[in-house]
N, C-alpha and C positions, 0 to 999 in steps of 0.2 A: 722582739719576743715575742710578742701576741700571734705572729707569722707564722713561729715555728711552734706554736701549740696550735694553730688553728691546722697545722699541715698535719701533725702527730693525731690530730682526732679524727681527720680526713682519712689518715691511711688506719686507722683502728677501726674504723666505721666499715669503708669496703672488706678491709680484711673479715670482719665481723660476720655481712651481707654475704659472704663467698664462701666462708668452711664449708656449711652445710654442704654444698653443690659441688666439694674437691671429696668431702667425707663417704656422702655419697655413692662415689666409683668404687668404694672398698665394700658398699654393701649399706643395706638398714643399718646395722648393728654400730657401728662408728656413731651414725647420725643419732642414735638413741641413747649410747652414753654419752654427749654432749649433751642430750636432750635432760636425761635426768642429774646433770651435773648444772645446768640455769638452775632446776629448781634445789636444790641445795645452794647456791648463791644466795635465792632468796630467801632462805631459813636460816641459812648463817646473818644476812641482812638482819633480817628481824633479830635473831637472838642476839647479837651486834650492839641491839639498841638496851639491854637487857642489864648484858653484860660488861658490852665494853665502854657503853656511857652510864647507867646506872651506875656501875661494882655491882648488883646485885645476882649473883651464882645459878642458874637453873636448869633442872636436869630436866626435868619433868618438858622441855619443851617442845618434842616429839605428839602430847596429846591436842593442841593447836590446832597442829598437822592434821589428825585424826578428824578431828573435831569437824575440820573445811571439807575435809576427806566424803567423809561418810555425809556431812548437809548437801555435796552434789550430789552422790548418790544420792540418795534417796528423792532429790528433787529430781534426776535427772532418771530417770528405771520405774520399771513397773512394778518394784518391788512393794512400796505403798497401797499399789490399785493390785495386788493380788494378798496383800494379807490385810487387809482392812474394808470394807463394805460400804460406809463410807462416800472412798477416795474410787471404789470399784465407779460408783454411780456418777462420782464429778467428773471422773478421769478415768473413763474406761480402758485409753489404753498408755495410761500412767501419766506421772509427772514427765515434759517435755522441757523444763523451764529455760528460757535464754539465757546469754553469756552476757547481758548487760544486768540482768537480777543475780546473778546466782555471784560476782566477786562482789561487789556490795554484801548480799548476805553473808555469805563466808569470812568477811573480814569482819561485821559487826558481830559476827555469833562468838567469833575466835575471839574477839577484844572481849567480848561478855567473860568470856572465861578466861582469862586473863586477868581480867579484873576481881572474879572470884577468887582465883591464886591466891592474887597480889592482899587481897584485905585483909584475911587473917596473918602472914603473914609480915606485916607491919617492922613489929619492933624483931623482927628474925633476922640474922648476916650472915657470914661466910661459911662453914658446915651445916648451923641447925637450919639456914636457909636450903642448903642444897637436899638437907635430908627429906625435907615437908617437901620442897619442888618434885624428887625423886619419888615420892611415893604418890602425890597428884596425875604424876605422868601411869603411873602405873593401876593407879584406879579406874582412866579412864580405859586403858586399856582393858585392864578384868569388865568391863561395864560392857565396852562394845562384845566381850567374846563372851557374854551372858545374857544380852540382854534377847535373849530369843523363845526363854519363854516367863509369863503367861503370856503375856502380849509380842506376836515376831518385831522388831523394830531393827534390829543390826542382822537378824537372820544369823548371830553366832559367829561360830569358827571358818562356817562353809561361806561369810563375806557374801558382796553384795555383785552381782553381776548383771550386764546388760544393760551398761552403762551409756548415756548417748555420747558421743565424740561432741566438740564445740562448731557449731558455727558461725562463722564474721561474715558479715559483710554477704551475706547468701552461700557462703564456701562454706564447703564441710569439711572443717579438718582432719575427720578419720578415711577420708580418699584422699584416692591423686587430684591434685590438679595438673589440666593442661594450660601450658601459659608456651604460647609461639610454636610450638608441633617438640617441646620440651616438658616432660612429667615430672612434676615436685610429688616423692613421695611425702605419705602424712608426718611423718617422724619428723620432717624439712619443714613440715607449715606448722609442727605444732613450736619447731625450734623459732620460728621467726614471733611467734607468739610468746613464746618464754623470754627470749630474746628483749620484746618491748614492756614486758614486765620488770626485768634488771633494769633496765635501763629507769623507768618508772620509779623503781623504789631506788636505785643508785642517786637520782635527783632530793628523791624525799629525804634519806639518811643527811646528804651534805647538807642542805637545810635546815634539815633539824639539830644537826651537827653546830651549825654557825647562830642558832637563834636562842633566843633567852632561855627558854626550856632545855634546851641540850646543854647551854651553861648549866642552869642548874644541874640537870645529870652529873655533868661530871662534878661541881663541886660534892653533891653527899654522895660520888665518888673516893674525892679525896678527905673528905671528912665531913659524916654525913651532922655532928656535933656544932660542925664551926656554919655549917649553909643553917643550920639549921637557928641559929644565933643571927644571921643573916638578914633572917625575916624570907626563906624560903619556906614555902610548905612543905615539907618532907615529905607529909602523907598522901598528897594529889599527885605530887611530883612521882611519886613511886609506883602509885596507880596508872599512870599516866604512860610510865617505860613499861607495866608488863600489858597493858591492853594495844599500846602501840607494838610492842613489840609482838605479840600475838595475833596482829593484825597481818602481817608477812605470812604466818605458816599459815592461818587459813588459806588464807588467796596460796598460798605452794600445794597447800591440801586442795581442793576445785582442782586447782593444773593436773594435779599428780590422779585423778580419780578419772578425771575426760580421760588424757593423757592412756591409763593401763586400761581401761572398759572395765575393770576389777580393783574391789579394795576387800582386806582381810585384816582382823586384827596385827596378823601376823606380823604385816608391815609398819609396823609402829609399835618397837619393840625397845626395851632399854638401850637395847648397843644405838639405833640409830639418835637417838638421844647425847650420845657419849658422842657420835661420830659428829656431829653439828657442834657440839663445845669443843670440837678437839679443833675442826675446821677455826674456828675466834682464834684458837688460841692459838695453832699452831701460826696461822697468816702473820695473826699481828690484833691485839685486843684492842677495839677504842680507831680502828683504821682501815677504810674501809677496802683499800686499793688491796691493801696486808687481807682484808677476810675473802678477799673474794678469790685473792689467788692460793687461800687457804683449801677456801670450798673447791675449786677447778681437780687442783691436784686431790684429794682425798676423794674426790667423787671418782675422780678417773682411775688413782692410781690401785683400786683391788682392782679393775679392768684388765688394767693391761698385765698385772700382776699373774693373772690368771692361767694367760700364756705359760709367762715365766714358773706357775707353780707346778704345772703340765706337765712340763720337761720333766723339773727335778725329781717327780712324782716318777715321770717314765725309768729314768737313770736310778732308782731305785727299786726296780722291779717291782714297785707297786705298795709295799711297805708303809709309805706315808700318804695322808688321803690331802690330795689337792685344795680343797678347801681348806683344812686348817693349815695348809702349811701357806696359803696364801694370806690370813689371816696372822699368822706369825710374820710374812714377811712384809703385811704393810707396816704391823707394830713395833719391828726391827727398822724402817726406815724413818717412822714418825720418832723413837730412840735417838736416832741420828742427829734427826734435822734435829732436836731439839736440844742436841747439847753443842753441837754448832752454834745453832742459834736463838738460842734461851729467851728471846725479847720477842721471838717471831721471826717471821720470811722478812715481811716486809712492817716493821715496829712503825710508831707516828715518831715522825722528826723531833715532839715534845716531850716524849714520853721518856721519863730518866733522865730528863737535862739539868742539870743542875743550877741553880740558880745564881743572877752572874755575880760578880763579888766586887762591892761596893769602893769605889772611888774616895779615896781620901784626898 
């Protein structure tokens, strides 16, 4: 059994390593889609801690994604030096922070915002919690859109550009790399960085799930009153869930800013939050493999349907807009999947299992 598992893991590892090498034969587009799908996996894993483990419905998760993105954009672009004299004097060429500073800082700042969100919502559950978190996400987006006057912090709706690419062990991920006469484009280099972060995140989530903290979250999810009666500090556990989940969003946001080289408030709309929640629910709430499957499917599905929508638009002589049709097809696919698999594509084995009948 152990040998079979080892062989499976080795085969999966080799497959993940060679996927971008085959995909880039079709151009950078397919590899870019895979890169963004990995970022959504990071976001879905973080939201799964809040929704899947602790049972706290969070519709404003994209706010932490935005916080991480803008934090990296400010620390790795000439924006602050161009708008603040103090930064101009200290850093004439702008801030260019290394990867080892940005990732922990993005995680820390996002965790702080997660605790700030969790603190006023400790007594809320269900629909009320969803409404408050939704409002928090929209508040962050509106702030980013308006923090241009009187002091230009976020550059408003114009966004922040000229963001540095990551440099890892002296390798600039924003430039192609020559390896033994073979050229690895930038999108492939970012793929391996994102894949490493996803693997680390999966290990962390598995360890959390099996830890005392994970058990406490699940107890709160099932029955908060009973968990409190058993001595679990529900307040601290909820704040920890919000903070821990937010760290994943902050790190994913920093990766997104470096990968895109540009951030703007339009990238962090309510639709993004709803899509991340849908990934967790569609894959299987609280089940890590299911969450990963849901994230990969919903991240890639709109891009795959882009080609189908274009053909259908051509068949109707352009009377149907391709973008609207693509959204309709995505929604239709999600409805069909949830009707066929109401517990998710890959639900947790223990979820919904009846208690064993006592032997008389």
